[in-house]
C-alpha positions in Angstrom: 122.5 120.9 88.7 119.2 119.4 90.1 119.3 115.8 91.3 117.5 113.1 89.2 114.2 111.6 90.2 114.1 107.9 89.4 110.6 106.5 88.7 110.0 102.8 89.1 106.9 101.9 87.0 105.8 100.3 83.8 105.2 101.9 80.4 101.4 102.0 80.7 101.4 104.2 83.8 99.8 107.4 82.7 99.4 108.6 86.3 103.2 108.6 86.8 103.5 110.6 83.5 101.5 113.4 85.2 104.1 113.6 88.0 107.0 113.4 85.4 105.5 116.4 83.5 105.2 118.4 86.8 108.9 117.6 87.6 110.2 118.5 84.1 108.3 121.8 84.3 110.2 122.4 87.6 113.5 121.7 85.8 114.1 118.3 87.5 115.5 115.4 85.4 113.4 112.3 85.4 114.6 108.8 84.6 112.0 105.9 84.4 112.7 102.2 84.5 110.5 99.1 84.5 112.0 96.6 86.9 110.6 93.7 84.8 113.2 94.7 82.2 116.1 93.7 84.5 118.3 91.8 83.6 117.1 91.2 80.0 116.8 94.9 78.8 118.4 96.7 81.7 121.9 96.2 83.1 123.7 97.6 86.1 127.3 98.0 87.4 127.5 99.4 90.9 130.6 99.9 93.1 131.3 100.6 96.8 134.4 100.8 98.9 135.5 102.0 102.3 134.8 105.7 102.8 132.9 106.0 99.5 129.7 107.1 101.2 127.5 104.8 99.3 127.0 102.9 96.0 128.1 104.5 92.7 127.7 103.3 89.2 125.5 103.2 86.1 122.1 101.6 85.2 122.0 101.2 81.4 118.8 101.0 79.4 117.8 101.3 75.7 116.9 104.9 76.4 120.0 106.0 78.2 122.1 105.7 81.3 121.3 106.6 84.9 124.1 107.8 87.1 123.3 106.4 90.6 125.2 109.2 92.2 122.7 111.7 90.8 119.6 110.0 92.1 118.1 112.2 94.8 114.6 110.8 95.0 112.9 107.5 94.0 109.1 107.4 93.1 108.4 103.7 93.9 105.2 103.9 91.9 104.4 100.5 90.3 107.3 98.0 90.6 106.9 94.8 88.5 108.4 91.4 88.8 111.8 90.6 87.2 111.6 88.5 84.1 114.3 85.8 84.0 115.7 84.2 80.8 113.3 81.4 79.9 116.2 79.3 78.7 117.2 78.7 82.3 115.7 75.8 84.3 113.0 76.5 86.8 115.5 76.2 89.8 117.9 78.5 88.0 115.2 81.1 87.4 114.2 81.0 91.1 117.9 81.5 92.1 118.4 84.2 89.5 115.3 86.0 90.6 116.4 86.1 94.2 119.9 87.4 93.2 118.2 90.1 91.1 116.0 91.2 94.0 118.9 91.3 96.5 121.4 92.8 94.0 119.6 95.2 91.7 116.9 95.8 94.3 119.4 96.0 97.1 121.5 98.7 95.4 118.4 100.8 94.7 117.2 100.4 98.3 120.7 101.4 99.6 120.4 104.8 97.9 118.3 105.9 100.9 121.5 105.6 103.0 123.1 108.0 100.6 120.4 110.6 101.3 117.9 109.8 98.5 114.2 110.2 99.3 111.9 107.2 98.8 108.2 107.6 98.0 107.7 105.2 99.6 110.6 103.3 101.2 110.0 99.6 100.3 110.7 98.4 103.8 108.4 101.0 105.5 105.8 100.2 102.8 106.0 96.5 103.5 105.5 97.1 107.3 102.6 99.4 106.6 100.8 96.7 104.6 99.9 95.1 107.9 96.5 96.5 109.0 97.1 95.7 112.7 100.2 98.0 112.5 98.2 100.7 110.9 95.3 100.5 113.4 97.7 100.5 116.4 99.5 103.6 115.2 96.3 105.3 114.2 94.9 104.8 117.7 98.2 106.1 119.3 98.0 109.4 117.4 94.4 109.9 118.5 92.5 109.0 115.3 89.1 107.4 115.8 89.1 103.8 114.5 86.3 101.2 114.4 86.2 98.7 117.2 88.0 95.7 115.8 88.8 92.0 116.5 91.3 89.8 114.7 90.8 86.2 115.7 90.8 82.6 114.6 88.5 81.5 117.4 84.8 81.3 116.4 83.5 81.6 120.0 85.7 84.6 120.6 84.4 86.3 117.5 80.8 85.5 118.5 81.2 86.7 122.0 82.9 89.9 120.9 80.2 90.7 118.4 77.4 90.0 121.0 79.1 92.2 123.6 79.6 95.0 121.0 75.9 95.2 120.5 76.2 96.9 117.1 76.3 95.9 113.4 79.6 94.5 112.3 81.4 93.8 109.0 84.0 91.3 107.8 87.0 92.9 106.0 89.9 90.9 104.4 93.3 91.8 105.9 95.1 91.6 102.5 93.0 93.9 100.3 90.3 93.0 97.9 92.1 91.1 95.1 92.9 87.4 95.7 94.1 84.5 93.5 91.9 81.5 93.4 93.2 78.5 91.3 94.1 80.6 88.3 91.3 83.1 88.7 91.1 86.4 90.6 88.4 86.8 93.2 87.3 90.1 94.6 86.5 90.2 98.3 84.7 93.4 99.3 83.7 94.5 102.8 80.8 92.3 103.9 78.1 92.9 106.6 77.6 90.1 109.1 73.8 89.8 109.3 73.6 86.7 111.4 76.0 86.5 114.4 75.6 82.7 114.5 77.7 82.6 111.3 80.7 83.5 113.4 80.4 80.1 115.1 81.1 78.3 111.8 84.2 76.1 112.3 85.6 77.6 109.0 86.3 80.8 111.0 89.2 78.9 112.6 90.9 78.2 109.2 92.8 81.5 109.3 92.9 85.0 110.9 89.7 86.9 110.5 89.1 90.6 111.0 85.7 91.9 112.1 84.9 95.6 112.8 82.1 97.7 114.1 80.1 98.9 111.1 80.1 102.7 110.9 76.8 104.3 110.2 78.1 106.5 107.3 77.0 109.9 106.2 79.8 109.8 103.6 83.3 108.6 103.0 86.5 110.3 101.9 89.9 109.5 100.4 92.6 111.7 101.8 95.9 111.8 100.0 98.8 112.4 102.4 102.0 113.7 100.8 104.5 114.8 103.4 102.8 117.6 105.3 100.1 118.1 102.7 96.6 116.5 102.9 94.3 116.6 99.9 90.8 115.1 100.3 87.8 114.2 98.2 84.4 113.4 99.7 82.8 110.2 98.2 79.0 109.7 98.2 77.7 106.4 97.1 74.3 106.1 95.4 73.7 102.4 96.0 73.5 100.2 99.0 76.5 98.1 97.9 78.5 101.3 97.3 77.7 102.5 100.8 79.0 99.3 102.2 82.2 99.4 100.1 82.5 102.2 97.5 85.1 100.1 95.5 82.2 97.7 94.6 80.2 100.3 92.6 82.2 103.1 91.1 79.4 104.1 88.7 77.2 105.2 91.7 79.9 107.5 93.2 79.8 111.3 93.4 83.0 113.2 94.3 83.7 116.6 95.8 86.9 118.2 97.0 86.8 119.1 100.7 89.0 120.4 103.5 89.3 118.1 106.4 89.3 119.5 110.0 92.7 120.7 110.9 93.2 118.4 113.8 92.3 115.4 111.6 94.8 116.5 109.0 97.5 116.9 111.6 96.9 113.4 113.0 97.0 111.9 109.5 100.4 113.5 108.8 101.7 112.3 112.2 100.4 108.7 111.5 102.4 108.6 108.2 105.4 110.1 109.9 105.3 107.3 112.4 104.9 104.7 109.6 107.8 106.3 107.8 105.6 106.9 104.7 105.9 110.0 102.6 102.8 109.1 100.6 99.5 107.4 101.7 96.0 107.2 100.3 93.7 107.1 103.4 90.2 105.8 103.5 87.9 107.6 106.0 84.3 107.3 107.0 82.2 110.1 108.5 79.3 109.0 110.7 76.0 110.7 110.9 77.2 112.6 113.9 80.0 114.2 111.9 82.7 112.1 113.4 85.5 110.9 111.1 86.9 107.4 111.4 90.2 106.1 110.1 89.7 102.9 108.1 93.1 102.3 106.5 96.0 103.8 104.6 97.2 102.4 101.3 100.9 103.2 100.8 100.5 102.7 97.0 96.9 103.7 96.8 95.6 105.1 93.5 94.8 108.8 93.0 94.6 109.3 89.2 90.8 109.0 88.9 90.3 111.6 91.7 92.5 114.0 89.8 90.4 113.4 86.7 87.1 113.7 88.6 87.9 116.7 90.7 91.2 118.2 89.7 92.8 117.2 92.9 96.4 118.5 92.5 98.2 115.3 93.7 100.8 115.3 90.8 102.0 118.8 91.7 102.2 118.0 95.4 104.2 114.8 94.7 106.5 116.7 92.3 107.2 119.3 95.0 108.3 116.7 97.5 110.4 114.7 94.9 112.0 117.9 93.7 113.3 118.5 97.3 114.6 115.0 97.5 117.4 114.7 100.0 116.5 118.1 101.5 113.0 116.8 102.3 114.4 113.5 103.6 116.4 115.3 106.2 
């Protein structure tokens, strides 16, 4: 009997549904849970003892029961925050939340030690969220990266930029979405047009990342799934879109492409070193035809690329998840 693939996501995730359909067509059982439903709608009893080889037990939901011993792969697609009983006091909810994370979340995480494949392992994913880690590993595997400084010293930023002698951009280290007093602000990549702005004392308020601005011919998103690399060229029809294509989706044109073999190999090796099975890589190709690694997103989206170009990501993910423990070895 085939192992079960456990999907961690919410009910609105139509992208995960495409992977589930591919798995079911391959004869692989799929069980989906929304972590926000623990412990109000989902319950768990898990057991371990000396010599047992790992955790065993049952996760119970309104739709059925999951045998933890049958889980061979986990698609950590869109985890959501636990919802605690509102009848508890605020300190009680904080305590209960921590216990849920360490208990329920800990048992699921420990399935990796029993041979289950994680896409992606939460601990590896958390480490890969640090852009300095990504850039260091990318440089080690021979990928071209933009010249970069991370600093909290205005004079150091100014001196670096003057010495670089090329246009630069500011890029937030934590992605584009940021909470701001009850609202969500979007921080896109921003060109630095006046180097004297780097001398602003506000630069010292936190870590700042500045990079050489690549003179782009085009960009690409490359989806790395194990040893497979699927890529889509992205051409922006507006100036803002050419600076950061996420800022102007309406201006974008997509085309499936094959990346150079050496570049594909280096992207696979990068993700192997980061212990990531899946990654959505942003690349920029300069006007000399040279590809530059910008970042990898361990939970990056791919659904719209599938709709625009037919990029077969769901099938590639299903192939890896179907292998489960075999692939993990």
